[in-house]
C-alpha positions in Angstrom: 106.7 21.1 77.5 106.6 18.8 74.6 104.4 15.8 75.2 105.2 12.7 73.8 104.0 9.1 73.2 106.0 6.3 73.2 104.9 3.2 70.5 106.2 0.0 71.5 106.5 1.3 75.2 107.2 -2.0 76.6 110.1 -3.3 74.5 113.6 -2.7 75.0 113.8 0.6 73.3 110.5 1.7 74.7 111.3 1.1 78.0 114.6 2.8 77.6 112.9 5.9 75.9 110.3 6.3 78.7 113.3 6.3 81.0 115.3 9.1 79.1 111.9 11.0 78.9 111.6 10.7 82.7 115.0 12.3 83.3 114.9 14.9 80.7 113.7 18.7 81.1 111.3 19.9 78.5 109.4 17.1 77.6 107.2 14.4 79.4 105.3 11.2 78.7 101.8 11.5 77.9 101.1 8.1 76.4 102.3 4.6 75.6 101.1 2.1 73.3 102.0 -1.5 72.3 100.6 -4.7 70.2 96.9 -5.7 71.0 97.9 -9.3 72.3 100.7 -7.5 74.7 100.5 -8.7 78.3 101.4 -4.9 78.9 98.0 -3.6 77.7 96.1 -2.1 80.6 98.7 -1.5 83.0 99.9 1.7 84.1 103.1 3.5 84.0 104.7 4.6 87.1 103.7 8.2 88.3 107.3 9.8 88.1 107.6 8.5 84.9 105.0 10.0 83.5 105.5 13.0 85.4 101.9 13.9 85.4 99.1 11.4 86.8 99.2 7.7 85.8 99.2 6.7 82.2 97.8 3.0 80.7 99.2 1.3 77.9 96.7 1.2 75.2 96.6 -1.0 72.0 95.6 1.7 69.6 97.4 5.1 69.0 94.4 6.7 67.5 93.0 6.3 71.2 95.2 9.0 72.6 96.9 11.0 69.7 95.3 14.0 70.7 97.2 14.4 73.8 100.4 14.6 72.3 102.8 17.1 70.3 105.2 14.2 69.0 105.0 10.4 68.6 108.3 8.3 69.1 108.3 5.0 67.2 110.8 2.1 67.3 108.4 -0.7 66.0 108.7 -2.5 63.0 107.8 -1.2 59.5 104.2 -2.0 59.1 103.5 -0.9 62.6 105.4 2.5 61.8 103.6 2.9 58.8 100.3 2.5 60.5 101.1 5.2 62.9 102.7 7.4 60.8 99.2 7.7 59.0 97.6 8.2 62.5 100.1 11.1 62.9 99.5 12.5 59.4 95.5 12.4 59.8 96.0 14.3 63.2 99.0 16.5 62.2 101.3 15.4 64.7 105.1 15.2 64.3 106.9 11.8 64.4 110.4 10.3 65.2 110.9 6.7 63.2 114.0 4.7 64.8 112.5 1.7 63.1 114.6 -0.1 60.4 114.1 -2.5 57.5 112.1 -0.6 55.4 111.7 -1.3 51.6 112.1 1.6 48.8 108.6 1.8 48.6 107.8 2.0 52.3 110.3 4.9 52.8 108.4 6.5 50.0 105.4 6.7 52.0 107.7 8.3 54.7 108.8 11.1 52.4 105.1 11.7 51.1 103.6 11.8 54.8 106.4 14.6 55.5 104.9 16.9 53.1 102.1 17.4 55.6 103.8 16.7 58.9 107.1 17.0 60.5 109.1 13.6 60.6 112.8 13.0 62.0 113.6 9.5 59.9 117.0 8.1 60.9 118.1 4.5 61.0 120.5 5.3 64.0 119.9 8.1 66.8 123.1 7.9 68.2 125.5 11.3 68.0 128.6 9.3 67.6 127.4 7.2 64.6 125.8 10.6 62.8 129.3 11.8 63.0 130.4 8.6 61.6 128.2 9.4 58.4 129.8 12.7 58.0 133.1 11.3 58.5 132.7 8.1 56.1 131.5 10.9 53.5 134.7 13.0 53.7 136.7 10.0 53.8 135.3 8.3 50.6 135.4 11.9 48.8 139.1 12.3 49.7 140.4 8.8 48.9 138.1 8.2 45.7 138.0 5.1 43.8 141.5 3.9 44.5 140.2 2.2 48.0 138.5 -1.1 48.7 135.5 -0.4 51.0 134.1 -3.0 53.3 131.2 -2.7 56.3 130.7 -4.9 58.8 128.0 -4.7 61.6 127.2 -6.8 64.6 123.8 -6.7 66.8 122.3 -9.1 69.3 120.6 -12.3 68.3 117.0 -10.8 68.1 117.5 -8.4 65.6 115.2 -9.4 62.3 116.8 -7.3 59.5 120.1 -7.3 58.0 122.3 -5.5 56.8 121.2 -3.1 59.6 119.7 0.3 58.7 122.7 2.0 59.8 125.0 -0.3 57.8 122.9 0.4 54.5 122.9 4.0 55.5 126.8 4.0 55.4 127.0 2.4 52.3 124.6 4.8 50.5 126.5 7.8 51.9 129.9 6.1 50.4 128.2 5.1 46.9 126.7 8.5 46.8 129.9 10.3 47.4 131.8 8.1 44.8 128.8 8.4 42.3 128.3 4.5 42.6 124.7 2.6 42.5 124.9 0.8 45.4 122.1 -1.7 43.8 124.6 -2.8 41.6 128.1 -2.4 43.7 126.6 -3.7 47.2 128.0 -6.9 47.8 126.3 -8.9 50.7 128.5 -11.4 52.1 130.6 -13.8 50.2 130.6 -17.5 49.9 132.2 -20.1 47.3 134.5 -19.0 44.2 133.3 -15.6 44.0 136.2 -14.6 42.2 138.6 -11.7 42.7 136.8 -8.6 44.3 135.7 -5.9 41.8 137.0 -2.3 42.4 133.6 -0.9 42.5 132.5 -3.4 45.1 131.2 -2.1 48.7 131.0 -5.0 50.9 128.3 -5.1 53.5 128.4 -8.1 56.3 126.4 -8.9 59.2 126.8 -10.8 62.5 123.8 -11.6 64.8 124.9 -13.1 68.2 124.2 -12.8 72.1 123.5 -9.3 73.2 125.7 -7.1 71.1 123.7 -3.6 71.1 125.4 -2.3 67.9 129.1 -2.4 66.4 129.7 -0.8 63.1 133.0 -0.7 61.1 133.9 0.8 57.8 137.1 0.0 56.3 139.2 1.7 53.3 141.8 -0.4 52.0 144.7 0.2 49.6 148.0 -1.5 49.3 150.4 -0.5 52.1 147.5 0.9 54.4 144.2 0.7 55.8 141.9 3.7 57.1 139.4 1.9 59.8 136.3 3.7 61.2 134.6 2.1 64.2 131.7 2.9 66.6 130.5 0.6 69.6 127.1 1.2 71.4 127.4 -0.2 74.7 123.8 0.6 75.4 120.6 1.4 73.8 120.4 4.5 75.8 122.7 6.4 73.3 119.8 5.7 70.8 117.0 6.9 73.2 118.5 10.2 74.2 119.0 10.9 70.3 115.3 10.1 70.1 114.1 12.5 72.7 116.4 15.1 71.5 114.7 14.5 68.1 111.4 14.6 69.7 112.1 18.2 71.1 113.2 19.1 67.5 110.4 18.0 65.7 107.9 19.4 68.0 108.6 22.8 66.7 108.3 22.3 63.0 105.0 22.3 60.6 106.2 19.8 58.5 109.1 18.4 56.3 111.6 15.2 56.2 114.5 15.6 58.5 117.3 13.3 59.9 119.7 13.2 62.9 122.2 15.4 61.0 119.3 18.3 61.1 118.7 17.7 64.8 122.4 17.8 65.6 122.8 20.8 63.8 125.9 19.2 61.6 124.0 19.2 58.1 126.5 19.8 55.2 
C-alpha cells in the first residue's frame, strides 16, 4: 500500500486528488497540508477518505513527512520547491504537477532527482501525454514546410501563461525540428508585426470562465491543415494521472521521470 501526502489539499486539485485516492486501490491518504493562514488548517479529513483514522490538515510538510512514501504536489513554484527540499532531506518520492517554473527552478528539480525519485510533468492526463508523442511524430514527418501554432485556454484563475502544457508541446516541436524555442517562440501578436517567419512557433493563451484546459496544435501549409486538439472536461483526469504517478514513483530509488515513463510510452 502506497502512503501518500497531498499538499495544497484543500484547493480544487487537492480535493480532486484526495477523492481519487479514496476510490483507488493500492494507495491511501496519510497526510494533508495547506498554507499557514488557510481556513482548513486543523480541520479533519473524513474517515472514509483517509481509509485509516482521521487526518488533520497541517501547515507544514515537515511535521508529517515521516508518515508517507510519496508526496503529491500541485501548489505553486516556490511552495513546490520548499516541499521538494523536505522530500530530498527525508528521502521521499514526489509527484510534481505544478507549472510556471523558471529555467533555474527546473534545474533545482533535476538536481533533487539525483537523490530521490521525482515525477515531473506539466500535465498528468493520459490523453495529453499521447498528444506529446503525436506532435513529435507529426513535426518530424512534416519538417519545416508547415507553419506551427499552439493555442491554450484555461479558467480565469490560472496565474501562469502560457500553460505548462503548451510550453511542453512547443519544446517538443522545437526539439524535433532543431529549433531554439527562445528564438522561434512567438507569444501572441499585436500591431504591424510583419509576415510570419518560417521558423516561428506561435503560442497563444486564453483565460476565461471555468475552462479546465484546452490545447490545440495546428500544422498548416498551403492547401491543408493538420489539427490536434485535446480538451479536458474535468480535473479528475489530472488527478488520476497523479495518483498513477504516485504508485509508480513509490517503487523507485531516485531519478527524474515524466508521465511517458509512468504510462510506459517513452520512446
